[in-house]
C-alpha positions as CSV (number, residue, x, y, z in Angstrom):
1,M,51.2,13.1,-32.7
2,I,50.5,10.2,-30.3
3,S,50.6,12.4,-27.3
4,H,47.9,14.7,-28.8
5,I,45.7,11.6,-29.3
6,L,46.4,10.1,-25.9
7,Y,46.0,13.3,-23.9
8,P,42.2,13.7,-24.1
9,I,41.7,10.0,-23.5
10,L,44.0,10.1,-20.4
11,L,42.2,13.2,-19.2
12,C,38.8,11.5,-19.5
13,L,40.1,8.5,-17.6
14,V,41.5,10.6,-14.8
15,V,38.2,12.5,-14.5
16,A,36.2,9.2,-14.6
17,L,38.5,7.7,-11.9
18,Y,38.2,10.8,-9.7
19,F,34.4,10.6,-9.8
20,C,34.4,6.8,-9.2
21,V,36.7,7.3,-6.1
22,K,34.5,10.1,-4.9
23,F,31.3,8.0,-5.3
24,V,32.8,5.0,-3.6
25,A,34.1,7.2,-0.7
26,H,30.7,8.7,-0.3
27,I,29.0,5.3,-0.1
28,L,31.5,3.9,2.4
29,T,31.3,7.1,4.6
30,T,27.5,7.1,4.5
31,R,27.3,3.3,5.2
32,H,29.7,3.7,8.2
33,A,27.7,6.7,9.6
34,L,24.4,4.9,9.3
35,R,25.8,1.5,10.5
36,H,23.5,1.5,13.6
37,V,20.4,2.0,11.5
38,P,18.7,-1.5,10.8
39,G,17.4,-2.6,7.4
40,P,17.3,-5.5,4.9
41,R,20.4,-7.1,3.5
42,P,20.9,-6.2,-0.2
43,S,19.2,-8.8,-2.4
44,S,21.5,-7.9,-5.4
45,L,25.2,-6.9,-5.4
46,I,24.6,-4.5,-8.3
47,W,21.0,-3.4,-7.9
48,G,20.6,-3.5,-4.2
49,E,16.9,-3.6,-3.5
50,E,15.9,-1.8,-6.7
51,W,15.1,-5.0,-8.6
52,L,13.0,-6.3,-5.8
53,L,11.1,-3.1,-5.4
54,Y,10.5,-2.7,-9.1
55,H,9.1,-6.3,-9.5
56,S,6.7,-6.3,-6.5
57,T,3.5,-4.7,-5.6
58,P,4.2,-0.9,-5.1
59,G,4.9,-0.2,-1.5
60,A,4.5,-3.7,-0.2
61,H,8.2,-4.1,0.8
62,Y,8.2,-0.8,2.6
63,V,5.3,-2.0,4.8
64,R,7.1,-5.3,5.5
65,W,10.4,-3.7,6.2
66,H,9.0,-1.0,8.6
67,R,7.1,-3.6,10.5
68,Q,10.3,-5.6,10.9
69,F,12.8,-2.9,11.5
70,G,10.9,0.1,12.9
71,K,10.2,3.7,11.9
72,I,13.7,4.3,10.6
73,L,15.5,1.9,8.3
74,R,18.1,1.9,5.6
75,F,18.3,-0.1,2.4
76,T,20.7,-0.3,-0.5
77,G,20.1,1.1,-3.9
78,A,21.9,0.5,-7.2
79,F,25.7,0.3,-6.9
80,G,25.6,0.4,-3.1
81,H,24.2,3.9,-2.4
82,Q,22.3,4.1,0.8
83,V,18.7,5.1,1.2
84,L,17.0,6.0,4.5
85,S,13.3,5.2,4.8
86,I,11.5,7.3,7.4
87,T,8.1,7.0,9.0
88,D,8.9,8.5,12.4
89,P,6.3,11.3,12.9
90,S,8.7,13.8,14.6
91,A,11.3,13.3,11.8
92,I,8.7,13.7,9.1
93,K,7.4,16.9,10.7
94,Y,10.9,18.3,10.9
95,I,12.0,17.3,7.4
96,L,8.8,18.6,5.7
97,G,8.5,21.6,7.9
98,E,11.2,23.8,9.4
99,A,14.1,22.0,7.7
100,I,12.5,21.5,4.3
101,F,15.1,23.6,2.5
102,D,17.9,21.6,4.1
103,F,16.4,18.5,2.4
104,P,15.9,19.4,-1.2
105,K,14.8,16.9,-3.9
106,P,17.5,14.5,-4.9
107,K,19.5,15.4,-8.0
108,G,17.9,12.7,-10.0
109,V,14.4,13.9,-9.2
110,R,15.3,17.5,-10.1
111,A,16.9,16.2,-13.3
112,W,13.6,14.4,-14.2
113,F,11.5,17.5,-13.6
114,K,13.9,19.7,-15.6
115,A,14.0,17.2,-18.4
116,T,10.2,16.8,-18.6
117,L,8.9,20.2,-17.4
118,G,11.6,22.8,-17.2
119,E,12.7,24.9,-14.3
120,G,9.3,25.4,-12.7
121,I,8.1,25.1,-9.1
122,L,8.6,21.3,-8.9
123,W,12.3,21.8,-9.9
124,V,13.3,24.9,-8.1
125,E,15.1,24.7,-4.7
126,G,16.2,27.3,-2.1
127,R,13.8,29.2,0.1
128,E,13.9,32.5,-1.8
129,A,13.5,31.0,-5.3
130,H,10.8,28.7,-4.2
131,E,8.8,31.3,-2.3
132,R,9.0,33.7,-5.3
133,Q,7.5,31.1,-7.6
134,R,4.9,29.9,-5.1
135,R,3.8,33.5,-4.4
136,A,3.3,34.0,-8.2
137,L,1.1,30.9,-8.4
138,A,-0.7,30.8,-5.1
139,P,-3.5,33.5,-5.8
140,A,-4.8,31.5,-8.8
141,L,-5.1,28.4,-6.7
142,S,-6.5,30.0,-3.5
143,Q,-9.9,29.1,-2.1
144,T,-11.3,32.4,-3.5
145,S,-10.2,31.5,-7.0
146,V,-11.2,27.9,-6.8
147,R,-14.7,29.0,-5.7
148,S,-15.1,30.9,-9.0
149,L,-13.9,27.9,-11.0
150,V,-16.4,25.4,-9.7
151,P,-18.9,25.9,-12.7
152,I,-16.0,24.9,-15.0
153,F,-15.5,21.7,-13.0
154,Y,-19.1,20.8,-13.5
155,D,-19.1,21.7,-17.2
156,T,-16.1,19.4,-18.0
157,S,-17.7,16.7,-15.8
158,A,-20.9,17.0,-17.8
159,K,-18.9,16.6,-21.1
160,L,-17.3,13.4,-19.8
161,A,-20.7,12.0,-18.7
162,G,-22.1,12.9,-22.1
163,Q,-19.3,10.9,-23.8
164,W,-20.0,7.9,-21.6
165,M,-23.7,8.2,-22.3
166,K,-23.0,8.2,-26.0
167,I,-20.9,5.1,-25.7
168,I,-23.7,3.3,-23.9
169,D,-26.4,4.5,-26.4
170,D,-24.3,3.6,-29.4
171,G,-24.2,0.0,-28.0
172,H,-28.1,0.0,-27.9
173,S,-27.9,-1.1,-24.2
174,D,-28.2,0.3,-20.7
175,E,-24.6,-0.4,-19.9
176,A,-21.1,-0.6,-21.5
177,E,-17.6,-1.5,-20.4
178,I,-15.5,1.7,-20.4
179,E,-11.8,2.0,-19.7
180,V,-11.9,4.9,-17.3
181,T,-8.2,5.8,-16.8
182,K,-7.9,7.3,-20.3
183,W,-11.1,9.4,-19.8
184,A,-10.0,10.5,-16.3
185,G,-6.7,11.8,-17.8
186,R,-8.6,13.7,-20.5
187,F,-11.0,15.1,-18.0
188,A,-8.1,16.4,-15.9
189,L,-6.4,18.0,-19.0
190,D,-9.6,19.8,-20.2
191,T,-10.3,21.0,-16.6
192,V,-6.9,22.5,-16.0
193,G,-6.8,24.0,-19.5
194,R,-10.1,25.8,-19.1
195,A,-9.8,26.6,-15.4
196,A,-6.2,27.7,-15.2
197,F,-5.6,29.1,-18.7
198,S,-9.0,29.8,-20.3
199,Y,-7.9,27.3,-23.0
200,D,-9.9,24.4,-24.3
201,F,-7.7,21.3,-25.1
202,D,-10.8,19.5,-26.4
203,C,-9.5,16.2,-25.0
204,L,-13.1,15.0,-24.2
205,S,-14.1,15.1,-27.9
206,G,-13.4,11.3,-28.1
207,R,-10.9,11.8,-30.9
208,P,-7.2,11.0,-30.7
209,H,-5.3,13.8,-28.9
210,A,-1.6,14.3,-29.3
211,L,-1.0,16.1,-26.0
212,A,-3.0,13.5,-24.0
213,D,-1.4,10.6,-25.7
214,S,2.1,12.1,-25.3
215,M,1.7,12.8,-21.5
216,D,0.1,9.4,-20.9
217,G,2.8,7.6,-22.9
218,L,5.7,9.2,-21.0
219,T,5.0,7.4,-17.8
220,N,2.4,4.7,-18.6
221,N,5.1,2.3,-19.9
222,E,6.9,1.5,-16.7
223,N,6.7,-2.3,-17.2
224,K,9.5,-2.1,-19.8
225,I,13.0,-3.1,-18.7
226,S,14.4,0.2,-19.9
227,S,12.2,1.9,-17.3
228,F,13.7,-0.2,-14.6
229,Y,17.3,0.8,-15.5
230,M,16.3,4.5,-15.6
231,R,14.4,4.3,-12.3
232,A,17.3,2.4,-10.6
233,L,20.1,4.6,-11.9
234,F,18.9,8.2,-12.2
235,W,19.5,8.7,-8.4
236,I,23.2,8.4,-8.9
237,F,23.5,9.1,-12.7
238,P,20.9,11.7,-13.5
239,S,22.3,12.0,-17.1
240,I,20.7,8.6,-17.9
241,L,17.5,10.5,-18.4
242,S,18.8,11.8,-21.8
243,I,19.8,8.3,-23.1
244,G,18.0,5.9,-25.4
245,D,14.4,5.6,-26.4
246,K,13.2,6.8,-23.0
247,G,15.3,9.9,-23.3
248,E,13.9,10.6,-26.7
249,M,10.4,10.1,-25.4
250,I,11.1,12.6,-22.6
251,R,12.4,15.2,-25.1
252,K,9.3,14.8,-27.3
253,S,6.9,15.0,-24.5
254,K,8.6,18.2,-23.2
255,M,8.5,19.7,-26.6
256,E,4.8,18.8,-27.2
257,L,3.9,20.3,-23.8
258,G,6.1,23.3,-24.4
259,N,4.5,24.0,-27.8
260,V,1.1,23.9,-26.3
261,A,2.1,26.2,-23.4
262,S,3.8,28.7,-25.8
263,K,0.6,28.8,-28.0
264,M,-1.6,29.4,-24.9
265,W,0.7,32.2,-23.8
266,R,0.6,33.8,-27.3
267,D,-3.1,33.5,-27.6
268,A,-3.6,35.0,-24.1
269,K,-1.4,38.0,-24.9
270,V,-3.5,38.7,-28.0
271,A,-6.8,38.3,-26.1
272,G,-5.4,40.4,-23.3
273,D,-7.9,39.3,-20.7
274,A,-6.1,40.2,-17.4
275,N,-9.3,40.7,-15.3
276,G,-10.0,37.0,-14.5
277,K,-9.0,35.1,-11.4
278,N,-7.3,32.2,-13.2
279,L,-3.6,31.6,-13.5
280,M,-3.3,33.1,-17.0
281,S,-5.0,36.3,-16.0
282,M,-2.7,36.8,-13.0
283,I,0.3,36.2,-15.2
284,L,-0.9,38.8,-17.6
285,R,-1.4,41.3,-14.8
286,A,2.1,40.7,-13.5
287,E,3.4,41.0,-17.0
288,A,1.9,44.5,-17.3
289,T,3.5,45.8,-14.1
290,F,6.9,45.8,-12.5
291,S,5.8,43.0,-10.1
292,T,8.4,40.9,-8.4
293,H,6.3,37.9,-9.5
294,K,7.0,38.7,-13.1
295,M,8.6,35.7,-14.9
296,D,10.6,35.5,-18.1
297,E,9.2,33.4,-21.0
298,N,11.2,30.3,-20.3
299,E,10.2,30.3,-16.6
300,L,6.6,31.0,-17.6
301,V,6.4,28.1,-20.0
302,A,8.0,25.8,-17.4
303,Q,5.3,26.9,-14.9
304,M,2.6,26.2,-17.4
305,R,4.1,22.8,-18.2
306,T,4.3,22.0,-14.5
307,T,0.7,23.1,-13.8
308,I,-0.7,21.0,-16.6
309,S,1.4,17.9,-15.7
310,A,0.6,18.2,-12.0
311,A,-3.1,18.4,-12.8
312,F,-3.0,15.5,-15.2
313,E,-1.2,12.6,-13.4
314,P,-2.4,12.8,-9.8
315,V,-6.0,13.8,-10.6
316,S,-6.5,11.1,-13.2
317,A,-5.2,8.5,-10.6
318,I,-7.5,9.8,-7.8
319,V,-10.5,9.7,-10.1
320,A,-9.7,6.1,-11.2
321,W,-9.2,4.8,-7.7
322,T,-12.3,6.5,-6.4
323,L,-14.4,4.9,-9.2
324,F,-12.7,1.6,-8.5
325,E,-13.6,1.6,-4.8
326,L,-17.2,2.7,-5.5
327,A,-17.5,-0.1,-8.1
328,L,-16.6,-2.7,-5.4
329,N,-19.2,-1.4,-3.0
330,V,-22.8,-1.0,-4.2
331,R,-24.0,0.0,-0.8
332,L,-21.5,2.9,-0.6
333,Q,-22.5,4.0,-4.1
334,N,-26.2,4.1,-3.1
335,E,-25.5,6.0,0.1
336,L,-23.3,8.5,-1.7
337,R,-25.9,8.9,-4.4
338,E,-28.5,9.6,-1.7
339,E,-26.3,12.2,-0.1
340,V,-25.8,13.9,-3.4
341,S,-29.5,13.9,-4.1
342,T,-30.2,15.7,-0.8
343,A,-28.0,18.5,-1.9
344,G,-30.8,19.6,-4.4
345,L,-31.3,19.5,-8.1
346,G,-28.6,21.9,-9.0
347,D,-24.9,21.5,-8.8
348,P,-23.5,21.7,-5.2
349,S,-21.7,24.9,-4.5
350,Y,-18.1,25.4,-3.4
351,D,-19.2,25.4,0.2
352,D,-21.1,22.2,-0.3
353,L,-18.1,20.5,-1.9
354,T,-15.8,21.6,0.9
355,S,-18.0,21.3,3.9
356,N,-21.5,19.9,3.4
357,L,-21.0,16.5,1.8
358,P,-19.4,14.4,4.6
359,L,-19.7,11.0,3.0
360,L,-18.2,12.2,-0.3
361,D,-15.4,13.9,1.7
362,A,-14.8,10.7,3.7
363,I,-14.6,8.5,0.6
364,L,-12.1,10.8,-1.0
365,R,-10.0,11.0,2.1
366,E,-10.0,7.2,2.3
367,V,-9.0,6.9,-1.4
368,L,-6.1,9.3,-0.7
369,R,-5.1,7.3,2.4
370,L,-5.1,3.8,0.7
371,H,-4.2,4.9,-2.9
372,P,-1.9,7.9,-2.6
373,P,-0.9,9.0,-6.1
374,I,2.7,9.5,-5.1
375,L,4.1,6.5,-3.2
376,E,7.4,8.0,-1.9
377,N,8.3,11.5,-0.9
378,H,12.1,11.8,-1.8
379,H,14.7,14.2,-0.3
380,E,18.5,14.5,0.0
381,A,20.4,15.9,2.9
382,A,22.1,19.1,1.7
383,E,24.4,19.1,4.7
384,T,25.1,16.7,7.6
385,I,22.1,17.3,9.9
386,S,20.5,16.0,13.1
387,V,16.9,15.0,12.8
388,P,14.7,14.6,15.9
389,L,12.9,11.3,16.5
390,S,9.8,10.4,18.4
391,E,11.4,7.2,19.7
392,P,15.0,5.9,19.7
393,I,16.2,3.6,16.9
394,P,16.1,0.0,18.3
395,G,19.3,-0.8,20.2
396,T,20.1,2.8,20.9
397,S,19.0,5.5,23.3
398,D,19.4,8.5,20.9
399,T,16.3,10.7,20.3
400,Y,17.9,12.1,17.1
401,L,19.5,10.8,13.9
402,V,22.5,12.3,12.3
403,I,22.0,12.1,8.5
404,P,25.2,12.5,6.4
405,K,25.4,15.0,3.6
406,G,24.2,13.6,0.3
407,T,22.1,10.8,1.8
408,I,18.9,10.1,-0.1
409,L,15.9,9.6,2.1
410,E,12.3,8.8,1.4
411,I,9.0,9.0,3.3
412,P,6.9,5.9,2.2
413,V,3.5,7.5,2.2
414,N,1.6,4.2,2.1
415,V,3.3,3.0,5.3
416,V,2.5,6.2,7.2
417,Q,-1.1,6.0,6.0
418,T,-1.7,2.4,6.9
419,D,0.1,2.4,10.3
420,P,-2.0,0.2,12.6
421,D,-1.0,2.3,15.6
422,V,-2.8,5.2,14.1
423,W,-5.6,3.7,12.0
424,G,-6.3,0.5,13.9
425,S,-6.3,-3.2,13.0
426,D,-8.3,-2.5,9.8
427,A,-5.8,0.0,8.5
428,E,-5.5,-1.7,5.2
429,I,-9.2,-2.0,4.6
430,F,-11.2,0.7,2.6
431,R,-13.6,2.0,5.2
432,P,-14.7,5.6,4.7
433,E,-16.8,5.5,7.9
434,R,-13.5,5.8,9.9
435,W,-13.4,9.5,8.9
436,L,-16.9,10.2,10.1
437,E,-16.1,8.5,13.4
438,R,-12.9,10.4,13.8
439,K,-14.7,13.7,13.1
440,K,-17.3,12.9,15.8
441,R,-14.5,12.3,18.3
442,G,-12.8,15.5,17.3
443,V,-9.7,13.9,15.9
444,R,-7.8,16.1,13.5
445,S,-6.3,13.9,10.7
446,E,-4.6,16.3,8.2
447,R,-1.1,15.5,9.3
448,E,-1.7,11.8,8.9
449,I,-2.5,12.2,5.2
450,L,0.6,12.9,3.1
451,A,-0.9,12.4,-0.3
452,F,-0.3,16.1,-1.0
453,S,2.7,16.3,1.3
454,E,2.7,19.0,4.0
455,G,4.6,22.1,5.1
456,P,6.0,24.9,2.9
457,R,6.4,22.6,-0.1
458,S,3.0,20.9,0.1
459,C,0.9,20.7,-3.1
460,I,-0.3,24.2,-4.0
461,G,-3.2,22.8,-6.0
462,K,-4.8,20.6,-3.3
463,T,-8.1,22.5,-3.1
464,F,-8.4,22.8,-6.9
465,A,-7.8,19.0,-7.3
466,L,-10.2,17.9,-4.5
467,C,-13.0,20.2,-5.8
468,E,-12.7,19.1,-9.4
469,V,-12.7,15.4,-8.4
470,K,-15.8,15.8,-6.2
471,A,-17.6,17.7,-8.9
472,L,-16.9,14.8,-11.3
473,I,-18.0,12.1,-8.9
474,I,-21.2,13.9,-8.2
475,T,-22.0,14.3,-11.9
476,L,-21.2,10.7,-12.7
477,L,-23.2,9.2,-9.8
478,R,-26.3,11.1,-10.8
479,Q,-26.3,9.3,-14.1
480,F,-24.4,6.0,-13.7
481,S,-23.7,3.1,-11.5
482,F,-20.4,1.2,-11.6
483,A,-19.2,-2.4,-11.3
484,C,-15.7,-3.9,-11.7
485,P,-15.6,-7.2,-13.6
486,H,-11.8,-7.6,-13.5
487,E,-9.2,-8.2,-10.8
488,I,-7.3,-5.0,-10.4
489,E,-3.8,-4.3,-9.0
490,P,-1.7,-1.2,-8.3
491,F,0.8,-0.3,-11.0
492,Q,3.9,1.8,-10.5
493,S,3.9,4.6,-13.0
494,F,4.9,8.2,-12.2
495,V,1.9,7.9,-10.0
496,I,0.3,4.7,-8.7
497,R,-2.3,3.7,-11.3
498,P,-4.7,0.8,-11.4
499,R,-4.4,-1.9,-14.1
500,I,-5.9,-5.4,-14.8
501,K,-3.7,-7.8,-12.9
502,G,-0.6,-8.8,-14.9
503,Q,-1.6,-6.9,-18.0
504,G,0.9,-4.2,-19.0
505,P,0.1,-0.5,-18.7
506,S,-2.6,1.0,-16.6
507,S,-6.2,0.2,-17.3
508,L,-9.5,0.2,-15.3
509,P,-12.4,-1.2,-17.4
510,L,-15.6,-0.7,-15.4
511,I,-19.2,-1.7,-16.2
512,V,-20.9,1.7,-16.5
513,R,-24.7,1.4,-16.3
514,K,-27.4,4.1,-16.6
515,V,-29.4,4.8,-13.4
């Protein structure tokens, strides 16, 4: 009787001991293999540098460390696991380019995407599986398709402007203080709903909206201590994502988004409109054939969840930071308003948005450079692999770095994009004119901006996102001017959002005035 009770307990203890020994052995092996790579001493025995990173300005320590230790450094995460931080251009080109499938997302990151979105394109790994999913989505986000969607971008932009005008008029004034991050998120949801799925979420009605609130609430609470524990531990214990209040929030958000995606799919099949150029029409066409792009319903819903989420978080952050920078610079606002006015009375075309508004393009590039939505690009070495370097690690003569299997590495985007060697002594100053100057000198800068990553796994919706943001900024500047009455700081959510300094979740209240 006793043996029957003790056996499962002993078995659990043996399994737990096995994984503990394996984990410790991996840490010791990795630490030994990377012993020649410089980096900061752990500030905490348990948490490594995680506590320090979490309680400081997003990205600030990466900048300080890389200026002290060079383009390759290592630091310690929770329970001693080693993290490589890489800004060397040759290593980045190799990791994000030809070797991208040797450096998949870490298990914790994949667990997050699976828990929140399902097995879509952000979760999938492996060349064949990823390319199959990317081929299925790419036509709907191509330049040809985005060209046809530009009128929708202006229409949702006009709805947002109309709501802000109503807020001002209801106050019987020429101006009002408006919290723009909420509205930016709702704009992003309505735009992707209509443009990708021919579905109106009606987020810009001004009424409470379950989907918008659910998606915003999932990541806009990172100032809670539970968020620190999850962020610090999910790299080594991915199952933590299913525990506690945060785990319940993840499940509810995934279910809410899944219910919406399933309804959109059912409505689309009933309507049967397979002739359009948007994502839903292309899915319907594939569904009616024996196409290799055809997806089962679970995969389909996961892709729809992923598309909606990817359009919501980064786009809302880009809109907010663009309005913030314009609010700080009246001269720049006026110059941009003048550029927009020279484009004519109508809405600028796709060609105008992509090629004929140089100041608007420069402003958006500078926003992406100084305020990248995603601060770190994370990967994990699938095997022990040698990575080329543009210069040796200090104290060595090696022009390559051997990265042990299982090592987590990150590319700190903000460090790359504020490197004084590339951008000059004013690298940390918002100065859009630098892009106009570089263009005159014939300098190509695409590889120096990693806000959308690069290579085979770069953001598939980059053109879509940039065009919708430009359409919104044009629409708003024609009707409003902006000023910022508060001190604003960056805030680490899933993306980097603005917030009033020291005040909880993200917020960006701006004075919006009629022009």
